[in-house]
C-alpha positions as a printed Julia matrix, in Angstrom:
135×3 Matrix{Float64}:
 -33.25   34.29   49.64
 -36.81   33.43   48.47
 -37.76   30.26   46.62
 -38.44   32.35   43.5
 -34.95   33.9    43.41
 -33.33   30.49   43.97
 -35.45   29.07   41.12
 -34.4    31.87   38.73
 -30.62   31.45   39.65
 -30.79   27.73   38.88
 -32.35   28.41   35.53
 -29.7    30.76   34.51
 -26.72   28.59   35.67
 -24.48   27.7    32.71
 -24.25   24.1    31.59
 -20.85   22.37   32.11
 -21.33   19.4    29.64
 -23.26   17.65   26.98
 -26.38   15.7    27.36
 -26.49   11.95   26.41
 -28.57   12.67   23.39
 -26.11   15.3    22.01
 -23.4    12.84   22.3
 -25.27   10.14   20.69
 -26.19   12.43   17.8
 -22.5    13.36   17.28
 -21.38    9.74   17.43
 -24.08    8.73   14.85
 -22.76   11.4    12.48
 -19.16   10.4    12.9
 -20.11    6.65   12.32
 -22.02    7.59    9.22
 -19.05    9.69    7.85
 -16.67    6.76    8.53
 -18.81    4.32    6.66
 -18.69    6.6     3.61
 -14.88    7.26    3.82
 -13.22    4.04    4.92
 -14.0     1.86    1.97
 -12.61    4.63   -0.29
  -9.51    4.84    1.83
  -8.83    0.99    1.66
  -9.48    1.06   -2.02
  -6.94    3.72   -2.53
  -4.28    1.85   -0.59
  -4.87   -1.24   -2.71
  -4.62    0.89   -5.9
  -1.39    2.4    -4.67
   0.12   -0.95   -3.94
  -0.75   -2.12   -7.47
   0.75    0.97   -9.0
   3.98    0.52   -7.02
   4.25   -3.15   -8.03
   3.89   -2.23  -11.61
   6.54    0.5   -11.36
   8.95   -1.79   -9.35
   8.59   -4.49  -12.08
   9.08   -2.05  -14.84
  12.11   -0.4   -13.31
  13.7    -3.72  -12.4
  13.13   -5.31  -15.8
  14.61   -2.27  -17.5
  17.65   -2.62  -15.25
  18.03   -6.26  -16.12
  18.08   -5.42  -19.77
  20.6    -2.68  -19.09
  22.74   -5.19  -17.29
  22.5    -7.58  -20.23
  23.43   -4.77  -22.73
  26.53   -3.92  -20.63
  27.87   -7.41  -19.71
  26.36   -9.62  -22.43
  24.82  -11.92  -19.95
  21.83  -11.79  -17.43
  22.71  -11.48  -13.72
  22.93  -14.6   -11.62
  20.71  -13.06   -8.95
  18.95   -9.91   -8.18
  21.66   -9.05   -5.66
  24.11   -8.81   -8.59
  22.18   -5.71   -9.76
  22.87   -4.18   -6.38
  26.37   -5.28   -6.21
  27.21   -3.87   -9.57
  25.42   -0.58   -8.73
  22.58   -0.96  -11.19
  20.0    -0.78   -8.23
  20.52    0.92   -4.87
  18.6    -1.78   -3.11
  16.45   -4.81   -4.1
  12.93   -3.86   -5.0
  10.18   -4.64   -2.44
   7.08   -6.28   -3.56
   4.42   -4.1    -1.91
   1.75   -6.89   -1.71
   4.08   -9.26    0.05
   6.07   -6.65    1.93
   9.34   -8.41    1.08
  12.24   -8.22   -1.38
  12.77  -11.91   -1.25
   9.37  -13.19   -2.46
   9.91  -12.4    -6.21
   9.48  -15.3    -8.66
  12.63  -15.32  -10.92
  12.24  -16.38  -14.46
  15.46  -17.51  -16.02
  16.38  -17.05  -19.78
  15.9   -19.84  -22.21
  19.66  -20.28  -22.58
  20.94  -21.14  -19.08
  24.47  -20.14  -19.97
  23.44  -16.55  -20.24
  22.62  -16.04  -16.62
  19.85  -16.81  -14.1
  17.56  -13.86  -14.03
  15.68  -13.02  -17.25
  12.69  -11.32  -15.59
  10.7   -11.42  -12.34
   7.13  -11.63  -11.27
   5.27  -11.14   -8.15
   4.48  -14.09   -5.92
   1.32  -12.48   -4.42
  -1.87  -14.14   -4.74
  -4.98  -12.39   -6.03
  -5.56  -10.11   -8.85
  -5.62   -6.31   -9.72
  -8.77   -4.13   -9.77
  -8.95   -4.93  -13.55
  -8.93   -8.72  -12.89
  -5.32   -9.42  -13.99
  -3.54  -11.86  -11.71
  -0.66  -10.31   -9.99
   1.68  -12.97  -11.21
   0.88  -11.99  -14.85
   1.95   -8.38  -14.39
């Protein structure tokens, strides 16, 4: 086989991989797309937690009011709402990740029970600037 034939066959050989430059360009594009999308993703997670917190507080407060309307007194604990089938399970504070970190506010008249309302014990504030404890 002549030198010219060998050279021509090498030029036509298929490439089996990518060059370093091609890989670096792809990695740069992926990194750029991640810098655009990750902040939005984490913001949406925080916004979702705030929405879940507000809904858990609303539902639990309505349930406490229903308990009061039915029995004439407030529950002695949040567990009473579960025991008497007003709730299936204790609500979870999505910011603390626990159902035992709620701040329980008793009624003015202590003879009417122990749980008038509840608030989140999470520190920080919503995107609008309201402290979580004031929701």
